[in-house]
Backbone as CSV, one residue per row, in Angstrom:
resi,resn,N_x,N_y,N_z,CA_x,CA_y,CA_z,C_x,C_y,C_z
1,MET,24.087,-11.123,-43.405,23.581,-12.484,-43.548,23.981,-13.335,-42.337
2,LYS,25.226,-13.112,-41.875,25.724,-13.852,-40.717,24.875,-13.579,-39.494
3,HIS,24.515,-12.291,-39.288,23.692,-11.923,-38.129,22.317,-12.560,-38.230
4,LYS,21.787,-12.642,-39.440,20.462,-13.231,-39.645,20.476,-14.704,-39.292
5,ILE,21.537,-15.404,-39.705,21.656,-16.840,-39.404,21.780,-17.048,-37.892
6,THR,22.594,-16.201,-37.242,22.762,-16.295,-35.790,21.436,-16.098,-35.075
7,PHE,20.657,-15.117,-35.527,19.352,-14.856,-34.934,18.419,-16.053,-35.093
8,LEU,18.413,-16.646,-36.292,17.535,-17.785,-36.553,17.914,-18.995,-35.713
9,VAL,19.217,-19.223,-35.562,19.683,-20.339,-34.733,19.272,-20.124,-33.282
10,SER,19.457,-18.877,-32.805,19.077,-18.544,-31.429,17.583,-18.719,-31.214
11,LEU,16.775,-18.271,-32.187,15.327,-18.409,-32.096,14.926,-19.879,-32.078
12,PHE,15.592,-20.676,-32.890,15.294,-22.104,-32.956,15.576,-22.789,-31.625
13,LEU,16.729,-22.442,-31.027,17.096,-23.056,-29.750,16.128,-22.671,-28.645
14,THR,15.725,-21.389,-28.627,14.763,-20.934,-27.625,13.434,-21.644,-27.793
15,THR,12.965,-21.728,-29.042,11.699,-22.401,-29.310,11.771,-23.876,-28.957
16,SER,12.933,-24.493,-29.218,13.105,-25.908,-28.917,12.983,-26.170,-27.430
17,VAL,13.563,-25.257,-26.613,13.489,-25.410,-25.163,12.046,-25.327,-24.691
18,ILE,11.293,-24.352,-25.245,9.903,-24.166,-24.847,9.068,-25.398,-25.159
19,PHE,9.228,-25.930,-26.381,8.396,-27.047,-26.786,8.936,-28.394,-26.315
20,SER,10.169,-28.405,-25.774,10.726,-29.661,-25.297,10.430,-29.907,-23.824
21,GLN,9.739,-28.985,-23.196,9.380,-29.179,-21.799,8.490,-30.414,-21.656
22,LYS,8.955,-31.360,-20.874,8.154,-32.550,-20.628,7.062,-32.236,-19.617
23,THR,5.937,-32.901,-19.744,4.800,-32.653,-18.857,4.821,-33.635,-17.690
24,ILE,4.739,-33.080,-16.489,4.752,-33.882,-15.269,3.481,-33.606,-14.480
25,GLU,2.836,-34.653,-14.016,1.643,-34.499,-13.185,2.046,-34.152,-11.754
26,ALA,1.391,-33.132,-11.197,1.677,-32.740,-9.815,1.435,-33.899,-8.855
27,SER,0.446,-34.719,-9.148,0.131,-35.852,-8.275,1.292,-36.844,-8.203
28,ASP,2.041,-36.997,-9.298,3.199,-37.904,-9.297,4.321,-37.343,-8.429
29,ILE,4.486,-36.027,-8.470,5.502,-35.396,-7.625,5.163,-35.583,-6.153
30,LEU,3.892,-35.412,-5.818,3.458,-35.562,-4.432,3.640,-37.000,-3.944
31,LYS,3.423,-37.959,-4.824,3.643,-39.369,-4.461,5.116,-39.628,-4.157
32,ASP,5.996,-39.044,-4.975,7.430,-39.231,-4.761,7.881,-38.598,-3.452
33,ILE,7.382,-37.407,-3.152,7.726,-36.750,-1.886,7.279,-37.608,-0.708
34,LYS,6.080,-38.134,-0.817,5.535,-38.961,0.261,6.356,-40.220,0.481
35,SER,6.917,-40.755,-0.593,7.715,-41.981,-0.483,9.161,-41.705,-0.084
36,GLY,9.499,-40.417,0.099,10.831,-40.060,0.567,11.850,-39.798,-0.524
37,LYS,11.397,-39.631,-1.759,12.316,-39.376,-2.866,12.594,-37.875,-3.010
38,SER,13.851,-37.539,-3.258,14.191,-36.144,-3.555,13.620,-35.784,-4.928
39,ILE,13.233,-34.533,-5.087,12.590,-34.075,-6.322,13.552,-33.202,-7.110
40,SER,13.777,-33.552,-8.373,14.660,-32.760,-9.220,14.145,-32.795,-10.659
41,TYR,13.696,-31.614,-11.151,13.195,-31.503,-12.521,13.804,-30.283,-13.192
42,LYS,14.122,-30.440,-14.478,14.569,-29.327,-15.310,13.759,-29.323,-16.593
43,ASN,13.420,-28.112,-17.051,12.685,-27.959,-18.321,11.410,-28.806,-18.334
44,ALA,10.634,-28.689,-17.280,9.400,-29.468,-17.167,8.190,-28.549,-17.013
45,LYS,7.054,-29.040,-17.451,5.775,-28.349,-17.276,4.969,-29.151,-16.266
46,ILE,4.649,-28.524,-15.147,3.934,-29.199,-14.069,2.449,-28.861,-14.174
47,VAL,1.616,-29.875,-14.319,0.176,-29.661,-14.442,-0.541,-30.271,-13.239
48,GLY,-1.600,-29.590,-12.814,-2.324,-30.018,-11.626,-1.848,-29.235,-10.415
49,ILE,-2.689,-29.109,-9.417,-2.352,-28.355,-8.209,-1.299,-29.101,-7.404
50,LEU,-0.203,-28.423,-7.100,0.860,-29.004,-6.285,0.598,-28.604,-4.831
51,ASP,-0.168,-29.435,-4.141,-0.560,-29.161,-2.760,0.463,-29.771,-1.811
52,LEU,1.424,-28.977,-1.405,2.494,-29.453,-0.536,2.040,-29.618,0.910
53,THR,0.828,-29.188,1.221,0.285,-29.384,2.568,-0.378,-30.745,2.717
54,TYR,-0.642,-31.399,1.600,-1.344,-32.700,1.599,-2.672,-32.592,2.356
55,MET,-3.403,-31.522,2.066,-4.637,-31.235,2.799,-5.650,-32.375,2.725
56,ASP,-5.911,-32.891,1.534,-6.933,-33.938,1.394,-6.595,-35.163,2.225
57,GLU,-5.324,-35.531,2.245,-4.890,-36.681,3.031,-5.031,-36.413,4.525
58,ALA,-4.664,-35.198,4.937,-4.752,-34.843,6.356,-6.193,-34.782,6.832
59,MET,-7.080,-34.311,5.958,-8.482,-34.168,6.328,-9.116,-35.507,6.712
60,GLU,-8.641,-36.583,6.109,-9.202,-37.906,6.397,-8.952,-38.336,7.834
61,LYS,-7.922,-37.763,8.456,-7.558,-38.162,9.818,-8.000,-37.153,10.871
62,LEU,-8.613,-36.068,10.434,-8.970,-35.002,11.354,-10.456,-35.021,11.691
63,PRO,-10.803,-34.673,12.928,-12.224,-34.526,13.275,-12.790,-33.273,12.626
64,ARG,-14.049,-33.295,12.351,-14.675,-32.098,11.779,-14.644,-30.985,12.804
65,LYS,-14.315,-29.800,12.322,-14.273,-28.649,13.221,-15.134,-27.554,12.650
66,LYS,-15.610,-26.715,13.510,-16.413,-25.576,13.080,-15.712,-24.298,13.513
67,ARG,-16.175,-23.209,12.967,-15.619,-21.919,13.359,-15.830,-21.714,14.849
68,ASN,-14.754,-21.258,15.516,-14.833,-21.045,16.954,-15.625,-19.791,17.307
69,SER,-15.572,-18.809,16.443,-16.280,-17.568,16.695,-16.298,-16.750,15.423
70,TRP,-17.013,-15.669,15.452,-17.163,-14.871,14.245,-15.877,-14.181,13.823
71,TRP,-14.869,-14.080,14.737,-13.670,-13.348,14.365,-12.551,-14.257,13.843
72,GLY,-12.781,-15.553,13.733,-11.743,-16.388,13.118,-11.528,-17.690,13.846
73,TYR,-10.324,-18.244,13.682,-9.988,-19.531,14.270,-8.821,-19.369,15.234
74,ASN,-8.703,-20.301,16.166,-7.548,-20.206,17.048,-6.357,-20.951,16.448
75,ASN,-5.190,-20.786,17.069,-3.957,-21.332,16.504,-3.928,-22.848,16.460
76,SER,-4.735,-23.521,17.292,-4.729,-24.980,17.330,-5.300,-25.577,16.054
77,ASN,-5.877,-24.755,15.224,-6.458,-25.257,13.979,-5.440,-25.333,12.839
78,GLU,-4.195,-24.974,13.107,-3.179,-25.056,12.060,-2.618,-26.473,11.978
79,ILE,-2.671,-27.044,10.793,-2.147,-28.380,10.555,-0.866,-28.238,9.747
80,LYS,0.267,-28.629,10.355,1.568,-28.401,9.751,2.106,-29.667,9.088
81,LYS,2.651,-29.494,7.890,3.296,-30.584,7.170,4.759,-30.228,6.968
82,LEU,5.666,-31.180,7.273,7.093,-30.953,7.079,7.575,-31.778,5.887
83,ILE,8.045,-31.088,4.855,8.613,-31.752,3.681,10.091,-31.995,3.975
84,ASP,10.492,-33.276,4.072,11.844,-33.588,4.530,12.789,-34.029,3.420
85,VAL,12.402,-33.824,2.153,13.292,-34.172,1.042,13.669,-32.900,0.285
86,LYS,14.765,-32.981,-0.452,15.199,-31.846,-1.253,14.266,-31.661,-2.442
87,ILE,13.934,-30.405,-2.725,13.060,-30.080,-3.856,13.802,-29.141,-4.798
88,SER,13.912,-29.541,-6.061,14.628,-28.717,-7.030,13.869,-28.678,-8.349
89,PHE,13.512,-27.458,-8.759,12.883,-27.215,-10.063,13.681,-26.115,-10.756
90,GLU,14.137,-26.382,-11.969,14.848,-25.369,-12.752,14.235,-25.275,-14.145
91,ASN,13.978,-24.038,-14.555,13.361,-23.795,-15.875,12.048,-24.550,-16.030
92,CYS,11.267,-24.576,-14.984,9.983,-25.292,-14.995,8.819,-24.304,-15.005
93,THR,7.714,-24.732,-15.570,6.488,-23.939,-15.612,5.409,-24.646,-14.813
94,PHE,4.825,-23.927,-13.877,3.744,-24.475,-13.069,2.425,-23.912,-13.595
95,LYS,1.650,-24.784,-14.214,0.415,-24.359,-14.864,-0.718,-24.104,-13.874
96,ASP,-0.626,-24.686,-12.692,-1.678,-24.551,-11.678,-1.072,-24.103,-10.350
97,ASP,-1.904,-23.961,-9.335,-1.460,-23.442,-8.045,-0.366,-24.308,-7.417
98,VAL,0.574,-23.619,-6.749,1.557,-24.276,-5.889,1.257,-23.801,-4.477
99,LEU,0.856,-24.732,-3.615,0.297,-24.346,-2.323,1.057,-24.967,-1.150
100,ALA,1.659,-24.086,-0.351,2.209,-24.503,0.937,1.395,-23.852,2.051
101,TYR,0.252,-23.306,1.673,-0.655,-22.640,2.613,-2.071,-22.710,2.064
102,ILE,-2.978,-23.314,2.841,-4.387,-23.398,2.440,-5.270,-23.133,3.653
103,PRO,-6.005,-22.025,3.680,-6.995,-21.803,4.739,-8.330,-22.392,4.288
104,ASP,-8.713,-23.510,4.874,-9.935,-24.195,4.445,-11.119,-23.694,5.263
105,GLU,-11.963,-22.894,4.634,-13.088,-22.275,5.336,-14.131,-23.298,5.781
106,ASP,-14.316,-24.355,5.021,-15.340,-25.335,5.362,-15.034,-26.064,6.663
107,SER,-13.788,-26.451,6.853,-13.421,-27.205,8.056,-12.948,-26.313,9.195
108,GLY,-12.453,-25.138,8.866,-11.898,-24.262,9.886,-10.420,-24.498,10.133
109,TYR,-9.820,-25.461,9.432,-8.396,-25.724,9.577,-7.585,-24.882,8.589
110,THR,-6.350,-24.575,8.994,-5.393,-23.960,8.088,-4.233,-24.926,7.902
111,PHE,-3.929,-25.242,6.661,-2.893,-26.215,6.340,-1.654,-25.490,5.823
112,THR,-0.489,-25.811,6.390,0.759,-25.184,5.972,1.825,-26.248,5.738
113,ALA,2.835,-25.888,4.969,3.962,-26.783,4.709,5.267,-26.040,4.929
114,SER,6.214,-26.702,5.584,7.556,-26.172,5.764,8.555,-27.165,5.176
115,PHE,9.825,-26.734,5.094,10.794,-27.495,4.325,12.062,-27.707,5.132
116,GLU,12.422,-28.977,5.298,13.578,-29.348,6.107,14.869,-29.342,5.304
117,ASP,14.779,-29.533,3.994,15.952,-29.607,3.127,15.928,-28.440,2.134
118,ASP,16.885,-28.430,1.205,16.987,-27.348,0.229,15.726,-27.252,-0.633
119,VAL,15.382,-26.011,-0.991,14.234,-25.741,-1.860,14.700,-24.847,-3.000
120,ILE,14.555,-25.329,-4.225,14.999,-24.571,-5.397,13.861,-24.431,-6.399
121,PHE,13.516,-23.208,-6.707,12.603,-22.874,-7.801,13.331,-21.831,-8.646
122,LYS,14.296,-22.258,-9.425,15.179,-21.345,-10.149,14.757,-21.209,-11.609
123,ASN,14.626,-19.947,-12.054,14.226,-19.660,-13.442,12.913,-20.360,-13.807
124,CYS,12.009,-20.395,-12.849,10.706,-21.032,-13.066,9.635,-19.992,-13.366
125,ASN,8.455,-20.477,-13.695,7.316,-19.600,-13.974,6.080,-20.154,-13.264
126,PHE,5.611,-19.403,-12.270,4.369,-19.748,-11.589,3.233,-19.014,-12.308
127,GLU,2.456,-19.735,-13.107,1.368,-19.095,-13.849,0.142,-18.843,-12.978
128,ARG,0.014,-19.597,-11.916,-1.107,-19.404,-10.989,-0.552,-19.050,-9.601
129,LYS,-1.326,-19.230,-8.581,-0.936,-18.796,-7.245,0.275,-19.570,-6.716
130,ALA,1.088,-18.852,-5.942,2.218,-19.453,-5.232,2.123,-19.011,-3.777
131,MET,1.666,-19.910,-2.916,1.370,-19.567,-1.536,2.361,-20.241,-0.587
132,PHE,3.182,-19.418,0.088,4.158,-19.938,1.045,4.008,-19.238,2.397
133,LYS,2.808,-18.852,2.722,2.551,-18.187,4.002,2.810,-19.155,5.155
134,TYR,3.526,-18.697,6.165,3.893,-19.467,7.359,4.947,-20.542,7.086
135,SER,5.423,-20.673,5.861,6.425,-21.700,5.572,7.765,-21.364,6.237
136,ARG,8.415,-22.419,6.704,9.768,-22.260,7.241,10.730,-23.016,6.327
137,PHE,11.786,-22.338,5.923,12.803,-22.925,5.064,14.052,-23.141,5.922
138,GLU,14.261,-24.379,6.352,15.331,-24.667,7.298,16.705,-24.715,6.645
139,ARG,16.757,-24.995,5.343,18.025,-25.037,4.616,18.005,-23.956,3.541
140,ASN,18.904,-24.045,2.577,18.998,-23.025,1.538,17.763,-23.024,0.642
141,ALA,17.413,-21.834,0.158,16.271,-21.679,-0.754,16.660,-20.725,-1.871
142,ASP,16.141,-21.003,-3.069,16.532,-20.207,-4.235,15.325,-20.014,-5.152
143,PHE,14.886,-18.761,-5.280,13.805,-18.402,-6.198,14.321,-17.452,-7.283
144,SER,15.606,-17.436,-7.510,16.202,-16.482,-8.443,15.747,-16.736,-9.878
145,GLY,15.534,-15.637,-10.602,15.153,-15.734,-12.005,13.744,-16.219,-12.256
146,THR,12.951,-16.323,-11.208,11.598,-16.878,-11.332,10.564,-15.774,-11.530
147,THR,9.494,-16.110,-12.245,8.393,-15.178,-12.490,7.129,-15.659,-11.790
148,PHE,6.513,-14.761,-11.031,5.237,-15.034,-10.382,4.164,-14.255,-11.144
149,ASP,3.379,-14.951,-11.955,2.363,-14.287,-12.774,1.098,-13.937,-12.003
150,ASP,0.831,-14.675,-10.933,-0.411,-14.500,-10.159,-0.038,-14.105,-8.739
151,ASP,-1.014,-14.163,-7.836,-0.767,-13.796,-6.441,0.321,-14.675,-5.829
152,SER,1.149,-14.058,-5.000,2.177,-14.796,-4.278,2.303,-14.226,-2.876
153,THR,2.610,-15.101,-1.922,2.798,-14.615,-0.559,3.860,-15.428,0.160
154,PHE,4.713,-14.693,0.866,5.681,-15.284,1.781,5.455,-14.667,3.168
155,LYS,4.229,-14.285,3.434,3.881,-13.662,4.714,4.169,-14.634,5.861
156,TYR,4.839,-14.144,6.881,5.226,-14.929,8.066,6.239,-16.030,7.744
157,ALA,6.758,-16.090,6.528,7.745,-17.122,6.188,9.051,-16.860,6.935
158,LYS,9.779,-17.943,7.239,11.064,-17.832,7.910,12.130,-18.536,7.079
159,PHE,13.236,-17.836,6.866,14.339,-18.365,6.075,15.557,-18.481,6.982
160,ASP,15.938,-19.708,7.311,17.017,-19.936,8.264,18.397,-19.833,7.630
161,ARG,18.538,-20.196,6.357,19.845,-20.246,5.703,19.871,-19.276,4.521
162,ASP,20.720,-19.590,3.523,20.868,-18.721,2.356,19.592,-18.711,1.518
163,ILE,19.273,-17.542,0.975,18.051,-17.384,0.183,18.293,-16.310,-0.869
164,SER,17.774,-16.540,-2.079,17.936,-15.554,-3.153,16.631,-15.345,-3.908
165,PHE,16.333,-14.061,-4.138,15.240,-13.654,-5.022,15.802,-12.748,-6.124
166,THR,17.050,-12.958,-6.486,17.690,-12.143,-7.514,17.023,-12.354,-8.875
167,ASN,16.834,-11.258,-9.605,16.250,-11.310,-10.960,14.860,-11.939,-10.994
168,THR,14.132,-11.793,-9.911,12.783,-12.354,-9.821,11.752,-11.312,-10.245
169,LYS,10.668,-11.784,-10.849,9.616,-10.878,-11.316,8.293,-11.222,-10.647
170,PHE,7.656,-10.202,-10.061,6.355,-10.350,-9.422,5.342,-9.517,-10.208
171,ALA,4.433,-10.188,-10.908,3.478,-9.475,-11.763,2.291,-8.930,-10.975
172,GLU,1.948,-9.567,-9.866,0.833,-9.128,-9.029,1.358,-8.702,-7.662
173,THR,0.460,-8.242,-6.801,0.858,-7.839,-5.457,1.582,-8.980,-4.750
174,SER,2.716,-8.657,-4.162,3.505,-9.661,-3.445,3.725,-9.180,-2.019
175,THR,3.669,-10.122,-1.096,3.838,-9.722,0.303,4.856,-10.598,1.015
176,PHE,5.749,-9.918,1.720,6.717,-10.552,2.614,6.470,-10.036,4.039
177,LYS,5.257,-9.637,4.309,4.900,-9.074,5.607,5.204,-10.079,6.727
178,TYR,5.906,-9.619,7.754,6.285,-10.419,8.917,7.296,-11.523,8.587
179,ALA,7.803,-11.578,7.364,8.808,-12.600,7.031,10.111,-12.304,7.774
180,GLU,10.895,-13.351,8.034,12.167,-13.210,8.735,13.271,-13.887,7.932
181,PHE,14.372,-13.152,7.758,15.522,-13.644,7.013,16.728,-13.667,7.943
182,ASN,17.248,-14.844,8.245,18.383,-14.951,9.163,19.709,-14.630,8.493
183,ARG,19.796,-14.810,7.176,21.009,-14.485,6.436,20.686,-13.455,5.362
184,LYS,21.730,-12.833,4.850,21.516,-11.789,3.861,20.778,-12.335,2.648
185,VAL,19.807,-11.589,2.190,19.009,-11.986,1.034,19.119,-10.919,-0.043
186,SER,19.097,-11.360,-1.294,19.198,-10.417,-2.405,17.925,-10.421,-3.242
187,PHE,17.401,-9.213,-3.456,16.326,-8.971,-4.420,16.876,-8.143,-5.587
188,ALA,18.171,-8.188,-5.786,18.824,-7.363,-6.796,18.269,-7.653,-8.190
189,ASN,18.027,-6.574,-8.930,17.536,-6.641,-10.319,16.160,-7.292,-10.452
190,SER,15.439,-7.396,-9.356,14.079,-7.943,-9.420,13.091,-6.859,-9.820
191,ILE,11.927,-7.295,-10.325,10.889,-6.370,-10.774,9.591,-6.667,-10.037
192,PHE,9.035,-5.647,-9.408,7.733,-5.742,-8.750,6.769,-4.869,-9.548
193,GLU,5.939,-5.500,-10.379,5.044,-4.733,-11.248,3.841,-4.179,-10.496
194,ASP,3.514,-4.758,-9.354,2.402,-4.285,-8.526,2.959,-3.933,-7.150
195,SER,2.093,-3.661,-6.204,2.533,-3.259,-4.867,3.397,-4.337,-4.214
196,ALA,4.430,-3.891,-3.501,5.322,-4.791,-2.764,5.202,-4.469,-1.284
197,ILE,4.995,-5.504,-0.485,4.746,-5.298,0.942,5.824,-5.996,1.767
198,PHE,6.622,-5.183,2.460,7.646,-5.690,3.374,7.379,-5.151,4.783
199,LYS,6.147,-4.933,5.096,5.753,-4.390,6.401,6.084,-5.401,7.510
200,TYR,6.770,-4.937,8.545,7.182,-5.750,9.688,8.217,-6.826,9.322
201,THR,8.739,-6.802,8.113,9.748,-7.781,7.725,11.047,-7.531,8.495
202,LYS,11.733,-8.636,8.861,12.989,-8.519,9.602,14.131,-9.151,8.810
203,PHE,15.163,-8.362,8.597,16.380,-8.833,7.934,17.494,-8.793,8.970
204,TYR,17.929,-9.956,9.428,18.898,-10.016,10.519,20.345,-9.916,10.044
205,ASP,20.598,-10.083,8.737,21.973,-10.078,8.246,22.097,-9.313,6.922
206,GLY,21.256,-8.318,6.735,21.347,-7.477,5.555,20.425,-7.897,4.422
207,VAL,20.223,-6.959,3.489,19.368,-7.197,2.332,19.837,-6.303,1.190
208,SER,19.740,-6.832,-0.034,20.098,-6.044,-1.209,18.869,-5.806,-2.076
209,PHE,18.602,-4.512,-2.313,17.602,-4.095,-3.292,18.317,-3.356,-4.430
210,ASN,19.522,-3.792,-4.721,20.329,-3.154,-5.751,19.652,-3.271,-7.114
211,SER,19.323,-2.110,-7.688,18.671,-2.035,-9.012,17.319,-2.740,-9.053
212,THR,16.690,-2.897,-7.911,15.340,-3.460,-7.863,14.349,-2.414,-8.370
213,ASP,13.408,-2.853,-9.178,12.438,-1.942,-9.801,11.067,-2.153,-9.180
214,PHE,10.690,-1.258,-8.257,9.353,-1.265,-7.667,8.484,-0.325,-8.502
215,GLN,7.682,-0.888,-9.371,6.961,-0.072,-10.344,5.719,0.594,-9.768
216,GLU,5.254,0.143,-8.603,4.135,0.812,-7.935,4.525,1.138,-6.497
217,ASP,3.657,0.913,-5.528,3.943,1.282,-4.141,4.882,0.286,-3.463
218,LEU,5.659,0.802,-2.509,6.534,-0.018,-1.684,6.224,0.265,-0.224
219,ASN,5.827,-0.764,0.507,5.486,-0.617,1.916,6.544,-1.319,2.757
220,ILE,7.379,-0.528,3.440,8.383,-1.096,4.341,8.142,-0.603,5.772
221,LYS,6.916,-0.266,6.071,6.553,0.239,7.387,6.911,-0.788,8.476
222,TYR,7.581,-0.337,9.510,8.009,-1.175,10.639,9.078,-2.208,10.252
223,MET,9.596,-2.150,9.051,10.646,-3.078,8.640,11.918,-2.814,9.441
224,LYS,12.651,-3.890,9.785,13.896,-3.755,10.526,15.023,-4.466,9.786
225,VAL,16.139,-3.748,9.640,17.301,-4.308,8.952,18.522,-4.181,9.849
226,SER,19.224,-5.292,10.008,20.535,-5.281,10.661,21.558,-5.718,9.627
227,GLY,22.651,-4.975,9.508,23.660,-5.322,8.516,23.540,-4.478,7.268
228,ASP,24.102,-4.978,6.188,24.171,-4.220,4.940,22.784,-3.956,4.357
229,PHE,22.580,-2.720,3.912,21.302,-2.320,3.301,21.623,-1.633,1.984
230,ASP,21.579,-2.395,0.905,21.993,-1.902,-0.404,20.772,-1.509,-1.229
231,ILE,20.591,-0.207,-1.441,19.471,0.283,-2.255,19.983,1.104,-3.436
232,SER,21.233,0.904,-3.798,21.786,1.641,-4.939,21.080,1.223,-6.220
233,GLY,20.640,2.212,-6.972,19.953,1.939,-8.230,18.515,1.493,-8.069
234,MET,17.997,1.487,-6.849,16.618,1.068,-6.620,15.642,2.105,-7.173
235,LYS,14.568,1.652,-7.822,13.559,2.543,-8.387,12.214,2.296,-7.713
236,ILE,11.472,3.381,-7.492,10.125,3.279,-6.911,9.181,4.091,-7.775
237,GLY,8.136,3.441,-8.294,7.225,4.096,-9.229,6.305,5.102,-8.574
238,TYR,5.752,4.741,-7.410,4.803,5.640,-6.751,5.283,5.990,-5.341
239,ASP,4.555,5.574,-4.333,4.873,5.978,-2.964,5.654,4.901,-2.217
240,ILE,6.426,5.367,-1.217,7.095,4.465,-0.291,6.669,4.827,1.117
241,ASP,6.198,3.838,1.860,5.803,4.046,3.255,6.893,3.458,4.130
242,ALA,7.688,4.334,4.725,8.814,3.899,5.546,8.635,4.324,7.001
243,LYS,7.394,4.487,7.423,7.120,4.920,8.790,7.575,3.855,9.783
244,TYR,8.323,4.272,10.783,8.841,3.406,11.847,9.843,2.362,11.345
245,THR,10.327,2.506,10.129,11.344,1.594,9.605,12.686,1.872,10.297
246,LYS,13.407,0.798,10.631,14.695,0.935,11.295,15.788,0.222,10.490
247,ILE,16.817,1.003,10.118,17.976,0.454,9.426,19.167,0.560,10.371
248,ASN,19.578,-0.572,10.935,20.644,-0.579,11.942,20.363,0.431,13.062
249,GLY,19.121,0.452,13.488,18.720,1.301,14.598,18.347,2.716,14.226
250,LYS,18.581,3.101,12.969,18.254,4.456,12.525,16.991,4.451,11.674
251,SER,16.299,5.586,11.679,15.122,5.698,10.827,15.548,5.659,9.365
252,PHE,14.633,5.324,8.509,14.936,5.205,7.084,15.461,6.525,6.526
253,ASN,14.820,7.621,6.887,15.236,8.935,6.378,16.631,9.319,6.878
254,LYS,16.940,9.035,8.145,18.258,9.344,8.678,19.320,8.482,8.005
255,TYR,18.944,7.253,7.708,19.893,6.373,7.010,20.234,6.940,5.629
256,LEU,19.198,7.424,4.925,19.431,7.990,3.594,20.332,9.219,3.661
257,LEU,20.091,10.065,4.661,20.918,11.271,4.809,22.364,10.906,5.088
258,LYS,22.568,9.935,5.975,23.927,9.522,6.326,24.630,8.899,5.123
259,SER,23.908,8.076,4.358,24.529,7.384,3.230,24.900,8.343,2.104
260,ARG,24.237,9.505,2.054,24.508,10.487,0.993,25.663,11.416,1.377
261,ASN,25.980,11.448,2.665,27.052,12.355,3.134,28.425,11.685,3.043
């Protein structure tokens, strides 16, 4: 009977947290950022697209541009936004897209956002897209315990300070292709339910994949690691592409042989 009561109390508390999430409009958050206010929310449900690039506002000041050629756009078409306030979300649910990267086909511009202060998305749930391609994180960043239900990308992202993806879950294909980590980063106990792409990724101060569960393919082709490389307990569901991968100057296969001896 005691165990039953404990279970019911626990269920009640969990349900209370879920239904007690206050609803916040993404547009209100963007207004606060623009006015220079630091952002801090816990147990909140964010509705509406959180466009951290402020694309619509930027478009009003930009001349119309067309595609330069059939193969794409040149680099001058990138419009960069710097978020200079601290951003903190804990136990929050994002019902719509969170965008720090928008390639606008109509105008030919690509809009990106980078972050000058701390960025925290801890124990959050991104129900839609989470796009951080080309983003630079100049201070500490924390995505630990967060779930990405839809597409996510940190392609070309740069992390200057401490960063954590511990206990993070990626339900769809996730890419860290060309990303750079200046300090050791942990993906320990994270779950990648779809393909994980770390092609050309650079880890300058080590990385932990301790007990990380890659349930499908893992692509670490051309990946470079300097420092600690912890893959103890790591699981891979299908194939791993480690061609041209370098771990402290050694090939991936030679590193595995040395670590087993």
